[in-house]
N, C-alpha and C positions, 0 to 999 in steps of 0.2 A: 516361512516366507511372510513378511509383513508388507502389506500393500497400502501405500499412501495415496489418498484419493482427493482430487479437486472435484467435488460433485458437480452435477449439471447446474447451469444457471437457472434461476427462476424464469418461468415463461415471460417473454417480452423484455427480458433484461440480459445484459452480459455481466457476469460477476468478475470482480477484481478483488480477490480476497486478501491480497497483500497490501492494499492501499490503506491509508489512514492509520498507520501504526499497526496494521493487522486487523483492525475492526472491519475493514473491507469497504467496498463500494459496489453498487449495482447501477449500471448505466443503461439507458434506453436506446441510445443511438450510436454508441461507439463501434467503430470497425476494428479497433485494436484488440490484440490478444497478447497478453504477456503472462509469464508464469508466476505462480505463488511460490516464492523463492524458498520459504522454510520447508515446503514439501521436499524439495530437492536436497536441501541441507540434511534433512532427516534421513531420507533413503540413502544418500551418498555416505553419510557417517556409518550407517549400519553395514553397507557393502565394504567400506574401508576397514571395518573391524571384523570382517569375515562372516557376517550374517546375511541371509537372503532377504532382499528387499526389492520393491518395484514401485512404479508410479503409474497411476491412471489419471490423466488430465481430461476430464469430460467436458470442461469448458473449451479447451483447445479443439476437441474432436466434435463439438456440437452434439454431444450425446443427450438423449432423453434419459429418464430414470432407468428404464429396462435395459437400454444399451450400456449404461454405466455398470449396472449389476452384472451383466454378462461379461463385460471386460474385466471386472474385478475377479469374478469366479474363475475366469480362464487362467488366472495366475496361480490358482490353487493355494489361496492364502491360509495361514494359521491365525492371523489377526488382521483386521482392517482398520485403518486410521483415516478418518474423514476430517478435512479442514473446513471449519465452518466460519461464518462471518455474520455481522449484524443484520444486513439486509436479507441474506440468503438462508438464515437458520431454519425457518419453518419448512422451506423446500428441501433443505439438507436432511431434516428429520424424515421427510417423505422418502428420500433415497435410502436412509437407514432402515426404515420399515420394510421397504421392498427387499433390501439385502437380507434382513433378518428372516424373512420367509424362506430363504434358500441357503442360509449360512448360520451355523450354530456356534461359531467361534467368537472371540472378543471383538466388539465394535467400540472404537474409541473416538471421541470428538476432541478436537483441540482448536486453539485460537483464542484471542482475548475475549471474544464474545461468549465462547463456551464457558469460561470461568464465571462471567457475569450471570449467565443463565443456567448454571450447573444444576440447580435443583429441578428446574422445569425439564431440562434435557434428560436427566437421569430418571425422572418420573414418567417420561414419555413412552418408555417401554423398550425400544430397540437398542439403546445405547448402554453399554456396560460401565464405561468410565469416561472421565473428563481429565485431560492433562492440565495441571496448574503450573504456570511458569513458562519459560521460553523453551521451545523446541531448539535443537533436536536431541540433546544428550539424555533426557529421561527415557527415550525410546530404546536406548541400549539395555536398560533394565528390563523393559518389556520383551525385547528379543531374547534375552537370556533366561527369563523366568516364565514367560508365556502366560503369566497371571498378573492381575492388576490390584488385587485386594490389599496387598501388603507393600505396594510400591509408594515411596514417600512423596512422589510428585503427582500422584494420581488420586482422584476422588472417585470411588466406585459406589454403586448402589448399596453395598454392604458396609460402607464406612459411616461412622456416626459423626465425624467432624471433617472439616476441610483440611487437607494437608498444607504445610507451609509452601509458599511459592519458591520455585527454584529458578535460577537464571544461569546463563551460559558461564561456566567457570573460566573458560579460556577461548576467546573468539578466534584466536589463531589456530585452535584445534579443529576448526571446521574444514572439512576437505573441499576440494574444488568440486562443484556440483557435477553430477553425471547427467549431462544434458541428453546423452544418447539413450536414456531410459524412455524418452518419448520422441516423436517426430519434431524435434526442436525447431526445424526450419519453417514450420508453420506459424511460429510466434512472430509477432511484429518485431520483437527484439527480445533477447534474453536479458536477465538482470543480474546484478551482483550487489553486495553490501560490504562496505569497508569500515563502517562505524555504526554504533548503536547509541541511543539515548540523546536527550536534549535538555539543557538546563534552563531554557528561556521561559517556560511556564505560560505560554500563551493560552488563554482560557478556553479556546475552542479546540485546541490541538490535542489529539490523543497520544502523540509520541511519548511525552514524559510519563503518561499513565502506563502504557504498554511496554515501553523499553526502559523506563526509569529516567531520572534527571541526571544521573551520573553518565558521563560520556565515556564510551569504551571503543577503542579503535584497534583494528588489525595492524600488524607490522607492515611496513612498506614492502619488505621482501615478499610477503605472502600475497599482497595485491599484485605486484609485478608478475609473480609466478602464475596467478590466475589469469591475468590478461594475456600472457604468452600462451597459456593452455587454450584459451578461447580462440586464439588465432591458429595455433598449430594443431590442436586436437580436433577442433570443431569447425575450423574454417570460417570463423565469424569476423566481421569487420567493425561491429559496433556493440556496445553494452551500455545499458542504462543503470546507473548506480541508485540504490534505494536508501542511501544514508539520509537521515532526517535533516542534517545540517552539515554539508560536506566541508565547508570552509571554517568550521568552528575554531579549529586549532591551526592558526596560520603557518606555524613552523612545520607542523606535520604535513599540511597540504603542499607546502613548498618542497619538502623532502620527497614526497611521493611523486610530484610532477618531475622533479629533477631525475629521479630514478627511472621514470618512464621514458624520459628523453634519452638517458644513457642506454636504455634497452632498445632504442630505435623506434619508440612509440608503437608498441605491439598492436594496438587496436584503438579506434576512436571511441569516445564515451560521452555520456551526458550525466548531469548531476542536478540535484536540488539543493538550494542554499538560501540564506538570507542576504539581501543586498547590502545590509549594513555590516556584514563581515567580509565583504568582497570589494577590493579596490582595483584600480586600473592595472597596477603592477602584477598583482596576484592573478587577475583575469588573463593578462598577457602570457604569464607562465603556464597557466592551465591550457590555454589555446595551443601553445607550443607543444604541450604534452599530450595533445590529442583530444582535448575537450571541445566538442562542437555544439553542445546544447546545454543551456542553463535554465532551469525552472526556478521560480521564486514566487512567494506569496505577496500579493498586494493587499488582498482581502477586501478592503474598502478604503476610500480616501476620507471617510468621515471620522475625524479625530475622536469625538466622544465615544463612538462604538469601539475604536481601537483601545482607548483608555479603559473602557469597561472590561475588556478582555486582557488587560495587562500587556498589550502588544506595543512595543516600541518599533516604529517603522520610519524609514526615511520619508521626508515630505515629497509631495508630487514632483517638484522641480528636481530633487535629487534622484528620484526614481527615473525620471526622463533621462537625466545625464548618464546614469549608470547603464541604462538600456542602450543608449546611443553608443556608449563605449564598447559594450559587448557586440553590437552590430558591426562596429568598425573592425573588430577582431575577426569577423566572419562567423561568429557564433549565432546559432538559432536561439531565440528567446521565447520563453513560455511563462506567461503570467497567470496566476490563480486568484480568483475573486470569490467572495462569499456574500450572498444577499440575505439580509434578515438577522444580522447580529443585534444584540440588545443596543438600543439607542438609534437604530437605523430608522430612517424616514423614507417616504416615497421620493422626496427630493434628493436625499443623499444617495439613494440607490441609483437614481437616474444620472446623477453627477458621476458616480463611479463607472457606470456603463459608458458614459461619454468619454471619461478618462481612458478607459480600455481601448476605445476606438482611436483616440488621439495617440496613445502610446504605441499602437500598431506593432505589437510583438508578432512573431511568426505564428504563435499559437496562443490560445487562451482557454481557460476552463472556468465555468461558473457553477456554483453549487449553492444550495440553501443551507443556512446554519443548521448544523446537526448536533444534537446534544449527546455526544458519545459518553458512555458511562465513565465516571471518575473525573470528568473534566469540570472546570468551573462553570462552563456553559450549561452543563446538565444540572448542576446544583442551583444555579441562578434560575433556570427554567422551572425547576420544582418549587423553589421558594416563591416565585412570582406567579405560579400557576400558568406559565406560558407554554408549557409543553403539552400538546394536545394530539398526540399520535395514536391513532387507532389501527392504521394500516400496518401489517407485520413488516412491510418494507420501509418503515419510517426512518430507520437509521441509515439512510443513504441520501446523498445530496440532491438527487433529482426528484425526491418525494418530500413535500412539506411536513415539518414536524413541530415547528415553533412559531409563535406570533411574537411581535415586539410590542412596545408600549403603545404604538400608534398604528401598527399594521396587523391585520388579521392573517391567518395562514393562507387564505385565498389570495390576499393582496401580495404577500411575500412570493407566492408562486407566480403570480402575474408579472411581478417585477423581474423575477428570475428568468421567466420565459421571454420577456421583452429584451432583457440584456443579452441573453443567448442568441435570440433571433437577430438583433441588431448586429452582433459580431459576425454571425454566420452570413448574414446578408452582405455585410461589408466585404468579407472574403470572397463571396461569390462574384460580387461586382468587380473586385480587383482581378480575378481570374478571367472574367469575360472580356475585360478591357485590355488585357495583356496581349502583345503581339504573338502570333502563332509561331511555334518553333518548328513547324513542319515545312519542308522544302517543296 
C-alpha cells in the first residue's frame, strides 16, 4: 500500500498545493478547499494498474500533524508519499519527522518545490527520496520495486547525482481520479486538467517552468468521458479545470465544446485562460457547452511592469469589453492581480486597484509578486538584490518577498492589503445594499 498525503496546512494558513503550477499557495483567509489533483492522479493510476494505494487529505480534514500521522498509519502503508509546496515545505518536514518516529518505510516528497530544495529536504533526516519530474507515472516503479535507490525518476540520500527529469509520456493514460478515496463532497469543488504547459513565458508565471513550454492536451473523448463520470459516478454538477491556458488552441477548444454539447453537457465547468485568446464567438460556444466561470490574469494595468515580465495583455478598454461580453453570456468572471512586480509604483498599484473595482468582476484575487524558482522574476530579483525573504512562508502571495525599484517590502504589503481591503469592502457594501431575498 502506497499512501499519498496532502499534509496539514501550516498554522494560520490554508494550503493549496496545486496552485501556481504546483509550487502552491498558502492563504490566510480563504474558506475554499479544493484537492491537490496530482495526488489523485497518482493514487488512481496505481489502483488502475492493480496496486494498493490510498489518499489522506489532511487539508480537507483540518488535521494537525498527529492526526495526519494517525490517519496515514491506519492505512498500513508500505511507503508514504507527501506532496509538498513552496510555502508549506518547512511544516511538511515537521509532518515527515513525526511520521518517521512511528514508521520505518520509505518516505517520499514530491512537487516542483521538492526538486528545488532536494538537497535540504534529503539532509533534513526523515525523507528518503524526492521525485524528479511530473507525477504520477514514476510511482508505478515505486509500487513495483518498493525501493527508490535505483529508480530513474527519484533522487535518494544514497544517490550521488540528480536523476534526469521525467514527464508524463501520455496524458491520455491518466485514469479518471478516484474521488471516493476521500470524502470529496467536503471540497468546495473538485478539479480536472485537460492540458499542460504554456508557451507564453510570462516572467512571473511558474507554469512554463513546472509543466514546460510545450503544450500537451488530452483527447476530446477522454475529457468527455471524465465529465460524464463526474456526473454519473460521483453525482457532481461542477468541476474546475486546472489548465494553465484553456483556450490556447482554438480548434481543440471548439472541438471539445461541441463534443460536450453533443453529450448533453454532462456537467458545468470553469476554466482559466488569457483574454487575448478568447473572443466572443468562442466564449459563446463555451457557455453553450457548460462553462459558467472564466478566470483570467489582469496582473497590473501598468504597462512598464508588464513589459518587464514579457507579458502581452489587452489594454484596459479591451479587458472591459471582454468582461462585459462574458457577463452577457451569464458567466461568472474572476480577475487576478499582482502587486509589486518590477517597475511597479505606489501610484500604479493604486490605479490597478481602482481598475479592479471598476471592472467589477464576480470575484478577484490579489497577491504580492512571488519569485518562484526558475522564473524570470526570480532571476531579476537576485540580480537586483530585490528578493529579501526570510520568512519560510515567503513563496506565497500573501507574504511579502520582494521590493521594487521604488517600493520597500513593507510598502508592497501595504498596497496589497489596501487593494484587497478595498475590493472586499466594495463587495460587502454591494451585499448589504442588495434587496433581501427572504419572503
